C-alpha positions as CSV (number, residue, x, y, z in Angstrom):
1,M,34.6,67.5,120.7
2,P,35.7,64.6,123.0
3,K,33.5,63.5,125.8
4,L,35.4,64.3,129.0
5,K,35.0,62.2,132.1
6,S,36.2,63.6,135.4
7,R,37.3,61.2,138.1
8,G,38.3,61.8,141.7
9,R,37.8,65.0,143.7
10,K,38.5,68.5,142.9
11,K,41.5,69.6,144.8
12,N,43.0,73.1,144.4
13,N,41.0,73.6,141.2
14,K,42.6,70.5,139.6
15,I,40.6,67.5,138.3
16,T,41.5,64.3,136.5
17,I,40.4,63.9,133.0
18,V,40.0,60.6,131.2
19,L,40.2,60.6,127.4
20,D,40.1,57.8,124.8
21,V,43.5,57.4,123.2
22,K,42.2,58.4,119.8
23,E,40.7,61.6,121.3
24,Y,44.0,62.3,123.0
25,E,46.0,61.8,119.8
26,Q,43.5,64.1,117.9
27,L,44.1,66.8,120.6
28,L,47.8,66.5,120.1
29,E,47.4,66.8,116.3
30,D,45.2,69.9,116.8
31,L,47.8,71.5,119.1
32,E,50.6,70.9,116.5
33,E,48.4,72.5,113.8
34,L,47.6,75.5,116.0
35,D,51.3,75.9,116.8
36,A,52.1,75.9,113.0
37,I,49.4,78.5,112.4
38,R,50.8,80.7,115.2
39,A,54.3,80.4,113.8
40,Y,53.0,81.3,110.3
41,D,51.1,84.4,111.7
42,E,54.2,85.5,113.6
43,A,56.4,85.2,110.4
44,K,53.9,87.2,108.4
45,E,53.7,89.9,111.0
46,S,57.5,90.2,111.2
47,G,57.7,91.6,107.7
48,G,60.8,89.5,106.9
49,R,61.6,88.4,103.4
50,A,60.5,85.0,102.2
51,I,63.2,82.6,101.0
52,P,62.9,79.2,99.3
53,F,62.8,76.2,101.7
54,D,66.1,74.7,100.3
55,Q,67.9,78.0,100.9
56,A,66.5,78.2,104.5
57,I,67.8,74.6,105.2
58,K,71.2,75.5,103.8
59,E,71.4,78.6,105.9
60,I,70.4,76.8,109.1
61,R,73.0,74.0,108.5
62,Q,75.7,76.6,107.9
63,S,74.8,78.5,111.1
64,R,75.2,75.3,113.1
65,K,78.8,74.7,112.0
């Protein structure tokens, strides 16, 4: 867990957070992973059929024409 440093004053329940660049990049990576997990969970819950990746790409490209 990154060390958070707040600066400035609280105003309207907002504060400024200062993060190290590496910590910020890690947070972004974690958010991307969480987004992928949520998308996977939604796909599993939808009950749709699974198709091979190559077929999915082909269908997406055809739908864009």
